[in-house]
C-alpha positions as CSV (number, residue, x, y, z in Angstrom):
1,M,112.4,122.2,93.6
2,K,111.9,118.6,92.6
3,A,113.8,117.8,89.7
4,A,111.4,115.5,87.6
5,C,109.9,115.6,84.2
6,K,106.3,114.7,83.6
7,Y,105.3,112.7,80.5
8,V,101.9,111.8,79.3
9,L,101.8,108.5,77.5
10,M,99.0,108.0,75.1
11,F,98.3,104.5,74.0
12,A,96.8,103.8,70.6
13,V,96.1,100.3,71.8
14,A,92.3,99.4,71.7
15,I,91.2,98.8,75.2
16,V,89.4,95.5,75.7
17,V,87.1,95.3,78.7
18,A,88.2,92.0,80.3
19,T,84.9,91.3,81.9
20,G,81.6,91.6,80.2
21,L,79.4,94.3,81.6
22,G,76.7,91.8,82.7
23,M,79.2,89.6,84.5
24,A,81.3,92.4,86.3
25,K,80.5,93.2,89.9
26,P,79.2,96.7,90.4
27,S,82.3,97.7,92.2
28,E,84.9,96.1,89.9
29,K,86.0,97.1,86.4
30,S,88.8,95.7,84.3
31,A,90.7,96.6,81.2
32,D,93.6,95.4,79.3
33,I,96.5,98.0,79.2
34,T,100.0,98.1,77.6
35,I,103.0,99.4,79.6
36,T,105.8,100.4,77.2
37,A,108.7,101.0,79.8
38,V,109.5,99.9,83.3
39,T,107.1,101.9,85.7
40,V,106.7,101.8,89.3
41,T,103.7,102.5,91.5
42,P,103.9,104.9,94.5
43,D,103.8,101.9,96.9
44,G,106.8,100.3,95.2
45,G,105.2,97.8,92.8
46,Q,107.2,97.5,89.6
47,L,105.5,96.9,86.2
48,Q,107.8,95.6,83.4
49,P,106.9,96.4,79.7
50,G,104.0,94.3,78.4
51,M,100.3,93.7,78.5
52,Y,98.4,93.8,81.9
53,K,94.9,93.3,83.0
54,M,94.2,96.2,85.3
55,T,91.3,95.8,87.7
56,L,89.7,98.7,89.5
57,L,88.4,97.5,92.9
58,N,86.2,100.5,93.7
59,A,85.3,100.1,97.3
60,S,83.9,103.3,98.7
61,T,86.3,103.3,101.7
62,A,89.4,102.1,100.1
63,P,89.6,101.8,96.3
64,E,92.6,99.8,94.8
65,V,93.9,98.9,91.4
66,A,95.4,95.5,90.8
67,F,97.7,94.7,87.9
68,Y,97.7,91.1,86.6
69,K,100.0,89.5,84.0
70,G,98.0,86.4,82.9
71,K,96.4,85.1,86.2
72,K,99.4,86.2,88.4
73,L,98.9,89.3,90.6
74,I,101.8,91.6,89.9
75,C,100.9,94.4,92.4
76,K,97.9,96.0,94.1
77,C,98.0,99.7,95.1
78,P,95.7,102.1,96.9
79,V,94.1,104.8,94.6
80,R,91.6,107.6,94.6
81,V,88.9,107.6,92.1
82,E,87.8,110.9,90.4
83,N,84.7,110.9,88.2
84,L,85.2,112.5,84.7
85,P,82.4,114.6,83.1
86,T,82.4,112.3,80.0
87,K,83.9,109.0,79.0
88,A,87.7,109.2,78.3
89,G,88.2,109.0,74.5
90,Y,91.5,107.1,74.9
91,T,93.8,105.6,77.5
92,E,96.1,108.1,79.0
93,M,98.8,107.6,81.7
94,L,100.6,110.4,83.5
95,V,104.0,109.3,84.6
96,E,106.6,111.3,86.5
97,T,110.2,110.6,85.6
98,A,112.8,111.4,88.3
99,T,116.4,112.4,87.6
100,D,117.6,108.8,88.2
101,G,115.2,107.6,85.4
102,T,112.6,106.0,87.6
103,R,109.1,106.4,86.1
104,M,106.4,106.8,88.7
105,L,102.8,106.2,87.7
106,K,100.6,109.2,88.8
107,T,97.3,108.9,87.0
108,L,95.4,106.6,84.6
109,S,92.3,107.0,82.7
110,V,91.1,104.2,80.5
111,G,89.4,104.8,77.1
112,G,85.6,104.4,77.5
113,W,85.6,104.8,81.4
114,T,84.0,107.7,83.3
115,E,86.7,107.3,86.1
116,K,90.2,108.6,86.4
117,V,92.5,106.7,88.8
118,I,94.8,108.7,90.9
119,F,97.6,106.7,92.5
120,A,98.0,107.4,96.2
121,Q,101.3,108.6,97.6
122,T,102.6,106.6,100.4
123,G,104.7,108.2,103.2
124,G,107.1,111.1,103.0
125,A,106.5,114.9,102.9
126,G,103.8,116.1,100.6
127,A,102.2,112.7,100.4
128,G,98.5,113.0,100.0
129,R,95.3,110.9,99.3
């Protein structure tokens, strides 16, 4: 059995949509999020604590999430997008913590969005999309 603890982090930070609804592309959404501890993405990207602009590039064949610090792209990772029955009331991240302390980002739902982002696993047994 895999020895890992799952923690759900709830952020009380107000989410500011980075692009106005009228200016955003239909397949792109952005929000400001706060990462409170070093967190990695399944494809090896590392997010240090701080504020990020997260952009969901929701292409139907290969959706991705990009994390920016200022104008600098920090990482981009493949995701699955799951529609929620209603808008998320708050931002919620599901992070799995391994025995070595590494925190792996699993899911992210942004307050006010009707989509949940599921981070794709890359390689290894049990990896799925």
